[in-house]
SEDREN-796785 format. One line per 5 residues: number of its first residue (from 1); their letters; for each residue x, y, z of C-alpha. Coordinates in steps of 0.001 Angstrom, whole numbers, plus 500000, padded with zeros to 6 digits. Each point is the difference from the previous one (the first is absolute). Example, Ala and Ser with C-alpha at 12.3 -4.5 7.8 and 13.67 -1.06 7.14 Angstrom:
1	as	512300/495500/507800 ~ 501370/503440/499340
END
This chain:
1	xxxxx	665955/842006/190070 ~ 496745/501061/498336 ~ 498675/500155/496473 ~ 497843/502403/498007 ~ 498793/500147/496440
6	xxxxx	499069/503567/499048 ~ 501178/499327/496442 ~ 500692/496967/497867 ~ 503283/499623/501871 ~ 500202/498274/503352
11	xxxxx	501661/502311/502524 ~ 501863/498646/503013 ~ 500571/501754/503283 ~ 503207/499910/502044 ~ 500888/501805/503203
16	xxxxx	503421/501515/500498 ~ 501970/502096/502428 ~ 502185/502823/498719 ~ 502466/502184/501920 ~ 501752/498545/503012
21	xxxxx	503598/499611/501138 ~ 502336/497172/500969 ~ 503477/499667/501473 ~ 501406/501042/496616 ~ 499219/503546/501172
26	xxxxx	498325/501051/503258 ~ 497494/497217/500556 ~ 500371/497390/502712 ~ 499029/496910/497992 ~ 502082/497839/497716
31	xxxxx	498649/498917/496638 ~ 499307/496571/501431 ~ 497935/501553/502793 ~ 497933/502215/497728 ~ 499333/497110/497613
36	xxxxx	498600/497959/502876 ~ 497921/502979/501133 ~ 498630/500528/496480 ~ 499023/496352/499789 ~ 498377/500161/503425
41	xxxxx	498019/503090/498978 ~ 498727/498239/496885 ~ 501496/502424/497477 ~ 500319/499074/496343 ~ 502927/502362/499294
46	xxxxx	502117/502534/501847 ~ 502477/502698/499027 ~ 502634/500977/502612 ~ 501407/503491/499436 ~ 503204/500465/501944
51	xxxxx	501536/503457/500129 ~ 502392/500685/497118 ~ 500722/496290/499689 ~ 499010/497785/497103 ~ 500628/496916/502073
56	xxxxx	501633/496877/498549 ~ 497041/497745/500784 ~ 498620/498690/496683 ~ 496383/500395/498988 ~ 498133/496732/500165
61	xxxxx	497509/497794/501736 ~ 500636/499352/503679 ~ 497585/497205/500661 ~ 496501/501472/499661 ~ 501068/503644/499630
66	xxxxx	501635/501842/497098 ~ 502952/502215/500952 ~ 500692/503004/497766 ~ 502859/502204/501156 ~ 499491/503757/500025
71	xxxxx	501753/502990/501523 ~ 499284/503286/501751 ~ 502309/502683/498635 ~ 500801/503408/501467 ~ 502887/502431/500269
76	xxxxx	501523/499270/503414 ~ 502085/503172/499877 ~ 496983/502242/499598 ~ 498683/501591/503183 ~ 497203/499334/500619
81	xxxxx	499951/496678/498172 ~ 496915/500648/497895 ~ 499003/498458/496643 ~ 499929/496265/500677 ~ 499251/497935/496898
86	xxxxx	498785/496404/500041 ~ 501472/498067/497099 ~ 499214/496555/498613 ~ 500743/497981/496905 ~ 503602/501098/499457
91	xxxxx	503209/497990/499717 ~ 502664/502715/500289 ~ 500543/502269/502989 ~ 498618/503553/499707 ~ 500660/501619/503399
96	xxxxx	502831/502108/498522 ~ 497284/502021/498207 ~ 498339/500933/503307 ~ 501242/503604/500028 ~ 497918/500711/496882
101	xxxxx	496480/498581/500442 ~ 499083/500375/496334 ~ 503187/498249/498913 ~ 499208/497232/502487 ~ 496482/499513/498660
106	xxxxx	501342/500016/496443 ~ 502670/497429/500876 ~ 497367/497677/501436 ~ 497794/500411/496937 ~ 502960/499302/497705
111	xxxxx	500243/496543/501579 ~ 496278/499420/499600 ~ 499525/500343/503754 ~ 497292/501514/502152 ~ 500274/503014/502288
116	xxxxx	497683/501240/502746 ~ 500371/503093/502184 ~ 500266/498693/503563 ~ 498037/501627/502873 ~ 499514/503167/497902
121	xxxxx	498540/501939/502952 ~ 500941/499428/503635 ~ 498748/501514/503253 ~ 502144/501217/502849 ~ 500181/498101/503281
126	xxxxx	501542/501102/503272 ~ 501999/496773/500236 ~ 500693/499633/496278 ~ 501158/503432/498957 ~ 501517/498856/496701
131	xxxxx	497710/500067/496986 ~ 500778/498594/496562 ~ 497387/501377/497583 ~ 500333/500400/496260 ~ 500755/503655/499182
136	xxxxx	501198/500166/496380 ~ 496633/500079/498243 ~ 501365/501042/496638 ~ 501013/496398/499252 ~ 498235/497982/497327
141	xxxxx	499792/496396/498899 ~ 499568/498233/503356 ~ 497385/497245/500069 ~ 498197/500865/503194 ~ 500027/500909/503661
146	xxxxx	499852/498155/503288 ~ 496503/500978/501061 ~ 500077/498389/503450 ~ 503198/499407/501945 ~ 499080/498236/503246
151	xxxxx	503120/500983/501969 ~ 499960/503573/498737 ~ 496446/500358/501215 ~ 500459/498260/503348 ~ 503110/501877/501076
156	xxxxx	498110/503294/499697 ~ 497703/498896/502833 ~ 502835/499654/502534 ~ 499398/503088/502117 ~ 501398/498477/503197
161	xxxxx	501991/497026/501235 ~ 496779/498369/501171 ~ 498424/500434/496568 ~ 503101/498492/498433 ~ 499846/497007/502313
166	xxxxx	496305/499452/499328 ~ 500505/500347/496262 ~ 502764/497393/500014 ~ 497539/497512/501502 ~ 496761/501054/498305
171	xxxxx	500668/502060/496872 ~ 496534/499149/498712 ~ 498593/502397/502617 ~ 501789/502840/498210 ~ 500093/499286/496247
176	xxxxx	497195/501700/498094 ~ 500990/500105/496336 ~ 501939/502115/497535 ~ 500415/503608/501034 ~ 497224/502136/498443
181	xxxxx	502668/502247/498529 ~ 501588/497003/498239 ~ 496628/499024/498538 ~ 499511/503590/498846 ~ 503479/500028/498470
186	xxxxx	499286/496770/498139 ~ 496705/501360/498685 ~ 501789/503070/498656 ~ 502669/497900/498322 ~ 497520/497663/498316
191	xxxxx	498158/502883/498344 ~ 503039/500340/497722 ~ 501004/496382/499412 ~ 499604/496538/501532 ~ 501949/499722/503265
196	xxxxx	499981/496592/501681 ~ 499412/499747/503749 ~ 501694/497287/502050 ~ 500234/499406/503739 ~ 502537/498506/502371
201	xxxxx	501187/499823/503573 ~ 503530/501466/499769 ~ 500714/497494/502741 ~ 503408/499695/501676 ~ 498909/497811/502943
206	xxxxx	502309/501962/502275 ~ 500150/499785/503780 ~ 498927/503038/502004 ~ 500951/500657/503614 ~ 498091/502007/502601
211	xxxxx	501881/499730/503265 ~ 500283/496311/500896 ~ 497322/499057/497443 ~ 500982/498774/496546 ~ 497667/499112/497163
216	xxxxx	500476/498965/496406 ~ 497739/502296/498041 ~ 498019/498235/497323 ~ 501493/496536/499455 ~ 500133/499151/496308
221	xxxxx	497206/497431/500139 ~ 497747/502676/501517 ~ 501059/502756/497591 ~ 499327/497724/497024 ~ 496364/499831/501100
226	xxxxx	499497/503765/500090 ~ 500163/502192/496875 ~ 500396/497846/496901 ~ 499744/500526/496258 ~ 497697/497552/498236
231	xxxxx	500403/499513/496259 ~ 497907/498577/497155 ~ 501875/498127/497288 ~ 498762/498689/496625 ~ 501807/496698/500494
236	xxxxx	500548/497870/503097 ~ 503430/499451/501472 ~ 501497/496822/498562 ~ 503275/499679/501913 ~ 502133/501415/497187
241	xxxxx	501879/502986/501444 ~ 500060/502094/496828 ~ 496296/499505/499393 ~ 498905/500565/503593 ~ 502201/503048/500484
246	xxxxx	498474/501578/496907 ~ 496489/499316/501331 ~ 500818/501945/503180 ~ 501801/502889/498354 ~ 497499/500231/497163
251	xxxxx	497115/500296/502470 ~ 501803/502653/502060 ~ 500946/501977/496906 ~ 496412/499960/498709 ~ 498427/500868/503356
256	xxxxx	498079/496720/500060 ~ 500206/500024/503776 ~ 498678/501406/503230 ~ 501293/500857/503460 ~ 498442/497790/502681
261	xxxxx	500263/500232/503787 ~ 499682/496260/500530 ~ 500260/500295/503773 ~ 496355/501162/500013 ~ 499016/496877/498084
266	xxxxx	501418/498562/496832 ~ 499306/502170/496969 ~ 500394/497027/497670 ~ 497069/499889/497615 ~ 499561/503763/499642
271	xxxxx	499032/501024/496477 ~ 499415/503317/498251 ~ 499201/500068/496286 ~ 497855/501721/497411 ~ 498441/499282/496628
276	xxxxx	498650/502168/497193 ~ 496939/498576/498312 ~ 498571/496508/499772 ~ 502377/497195/499270 ~ 503072/502134/500658
281	xxxxx	502803/497511/499480 ~ 502598/502486/501205 ~ 498735/500871/503457 ~ 502337/502328/501844 ~ 501719/499023/503216
286	xxxxx	502107/502133/502314 ~ 502682/501893/498086 ~ 498200/499859/496649 ~ 498915/502987/497905 ~ 496736/500251/498080
291	xxxxx	498854/502707/497584 ~ 497360/502495/501075 ~ 496785/500330/498060 ~ 498208/496862/501153 ~ 498802/499246/503545
296	xxxxx	502263/497694/501977 ~ 498217/497586/502310 ~ 502237/499755/503061 ~ 499738/497216/502546 ~ 501958/499311/503181
301	xxxxx	499833/496935/502212 ~ 501660/499492/503396 ~ 500354/496710/501886 ~ 498492/501388/503229 ~ 497462/502660/500786
306	xxxxx	501542/503444/500048 ~ 499337/503658/499352 ~ 500683/500454/496287 ~ 500802/503316/498358 ~ 500348/500641/496288
311	xxxxx	502001/503104/499102 ~ 500365/501927/496761 ~ 503028/502291/499779 ~ 500343/499689/503775 ~ 496399/500982/500784
316	xxxxx	497457/497492/501376 ~ 497147/499305/497569 ~ 498415/496862/501471 ~ 500009/498221/503346 ~ 498396/496928/501488
321	xxxxx	500293/497508/502842 ~ 500350/496371/499044 ~ 502007/497839/497640 ~ 499105/501442/496596 ~ 499817/503411/498383
326	xxxxx	498716/500777/496510 ~ 500113/503357/498253 ~ 499683/501319/496459 ~ 502844/502330/499113 ~ 498721/502306/497264
331	xxxxx	502966/502300/499572 ~ 503783/500125/499856 ~ 501923/499714/503247 ~ 502220/497906/502225 ~ 497844/497482/501876
336	xxxxx	501263/498113/503026 ~ 498500/498075/502906 ~ 500676/500246/503741 ~ 498722/497593/502662 ~ 499957/500599/503758
341	xxxxx	499244/497644/502873 ~ 499120/500761/503608 ~ 502639/498544/502305 ~ 501470/500844/503400 ~ 497654/502912/500535
346	xxxxx	500212/501869/496681 ~ 499718/499779/496228 ~ 503244/498805/498453 ~ 501197/499815/496424 ~ 499777/496505/498556
351	xxxxx	500216/500089/496196 ~ 501258/502652/497593 ~ 499635/499060/496354 ~ 502014/501299/497124 ~ 497805/502063/497688
356	xxxxx	498157/499267/496825 ~ 500655/502952/497698 ~ 497387/501435/497658 ~ 501667/502477/497686 ~ 498993/502254/497129
361	xxxx	501781/499147/496766 ~ 502404/502936/500320 ~ 500796/499320/503670 ~ 503226/498175/501004
END
């Protein structure tokens, strides 16, 4: 847990894992097993999302980790089974709306919940022919998208049985980051309105067999150390469920978060903020919007040396190698930060911030 003070308010950082499955749907682990794995991985919160099942496990603290129950909803009768929606913060089941994605999103919003389009773009693999992208792009009102889905990415690299076996043992040799087309999609979406990016593993911890060889792909404790969503909250957790749950959901709703590939090195301590003028008591952090017309002094800090890229409307405008990047943004745009680290023979995505938005007065 880290702290920052870009404004008069003390922000707290918590790391969480969103989007994975248990024995309540098609995962191999019980709730007791995934709780132990989350504690072992050092998570602060986690949100299981079983398929079309708002499981009966109550939200609450499980030792050192906060459990918040979510759901992954899709129309099982549709072929192919596209349009998977990650849902959190609801109390009443919504899977019966799955045939109408807009009705589903509206039903979640009516309960004050959050909705994210899961693995919105997928790539074909010889050994994983099924793809589950989002296809109904006329929908409105969702909170964000899953920018990086670890399993969705990794399965696309399985071009042979040998590759599949190697990936099950050393997935870090394969994983590179969000698909470029997903990043481009996100950049297009954010030109119209804020769209929050989250990341997750989509882990099932299933066993795979190749002849006499069997291997559990991605045990939970491993998956919980891969693609996580780190949040910044205005108040620290205090052990009260209602308060702590609101800190998590409020941060996710506002985009006060980033996607971190913690397997390359913990991303705890990353910061990206901006201020307009001297003594700006309302410095912007990820997810915030500031008016155009006055330069915005942007600053990013990473806990380890990395290749840092600042983008405006999806186009790189500044780059450096190190732990800090500063840049003066003198015009409207959607500003976000990417960090890459060299590991296992190539550059790999490490951190993907949510944007700071600089808008003209008439812009949304």
